[in-house]
Legacy VTK file of the C-alpha trace (Angstrom):
# vtk DataFile Version 3.0
C-alpha trace
ASCII
DATASET POLYDATA
POINTS 97 float
51.647 65.065 55.893
51.344 68.382 57.569
48.451 69.373 59.777
47.420 72.180 57.410
47.190 69.774 54.457
45.098 67.297 56.446
42.780 70.100 57.584
42.456 71.378 54.010
41.632 67.896 52.698
39.062 67.437 55.484
37.336 70.725 54.566
37.397 69.799 50.852
35.844 66.360 51.431
33.231 67.759 53.824
32.315 70.548 51.382
32.029 67.998 48.563
29.577 65.855 50.539
27.512 68.836 51.672
27.442 70.294 48.141
26.345 66.980 46.658
23.527 66.598 49.191
22.301 70.167 48.686
22.300 69.933 44.870
20.757 66.457 44.956
17.741 67.763 46.912
16.931 70.621 44.486
13.739 70.025 42.467
14.070 70.376 38.669
11.899 73.518 38.594
14.387 75.367 40.795
17.542 74.173 39.071
17.902 77.037 36.581
17.243 79.864 39.081
19.690 78.215 41.471
22.259 78.038 38.691
21.757 81.717 38.053
22.519 82.469 41.691
25.571 80.227 41.573
27.058 82.460 38.879
27.846 85.042 41.544
29.780 82.418 43.488
31.703 81.426 40.358
32.503 85.092 39.761
34.068 85.214 43.224
36.025 82.052 42.363
37.368 83.768 39.242
38.638 86.699 41.309
40.252 84.369 43.853
41.875 82.316 41.104
43.211 85.486 39.488
44.822 86.451 42.777
46.436 83.015 43.090
47.623 82.999 39.473
49.147 86.467 39.879
52.888 85.791 40.458
55.153 85.868 37.422
57.137 82.728 38.213
55.515 79.515 37.018
54.866 76.868 39.644
52.095 74.416 40.501
50.038 77.076 42.286
50.068 79.414 39.296
49.130 76.607 36.888
46.252 75.471 39.130
45.121 79.096 39.452
45.127 79.467 35.670
43.077 76.296 35.266
40.639 77.570 37.933
40.267 80.890 36.077
39.463 79.126 32.806
36.965 76.675 34.318
35.188 79.265 36.474
34.937 81.646 33.509
33.364 78.905 31.384
30.909 78.230 34.222
29.980 81.913 34.581
29.459 82.460 30.837
27.470 79.234 30.454
25.322 80.105 33.443
24.520 83.541 32.076
23.621 82.052 28.688
21.267 79.534 30.318
19.709 82.255 32.490
19.202 84.510 29.467
17.578 81.655 27.567
15.286 80.967 30.524
14.263 84.629 30.730
13.557 84.699 26.965
10.934 81.992 27.523
8.944 84.336 29.759
8.883 87.311 27.366
5.676 87.980 25.528
5.845 87.367 21.817
5.239 90.460 19.717
2.468 90.160 17.165
3.365 91.742 13.829
0.430 93.380 12.140
LINES 1 98
97 0 1 2 3 4 5 6 7 8 9 10 11 12 13 14 15 16 17 18 19 20 21 22 23 24 25 26 27 28 29 30 31 32 33 34 35 36 37 38 39 40 41 42 43 44 45 46 47 48 49 50 51 52 53 54 55 56 57 58 59 60 61 62 63 64 65 66 67 68 69 70 71 72 73 74 75 76 77 78 79 80 81 82 83 84 85 86 87 88 89 90 91 92 93 94 95 96
């Protein structure tokens, strides 16, 4: 194994543990606003995945980039739908006379 691959795997495992601990400590009342903020991060992931999936020749990197684009897009759209639903709960109901 190359040194770059070992370093990349180390960063991935460390980020996974840190992410799990951070998300695990979030109280339920803050989950939806935190998810709304995470949509911006997923949007950045979509742009990065588009850059990786850019070449015309098909290889493992392009296929993984395509999968990342699809999954991050689903996450962004779902997050915006949940945020919109949360904001609808706080709107005042109009009384029809």
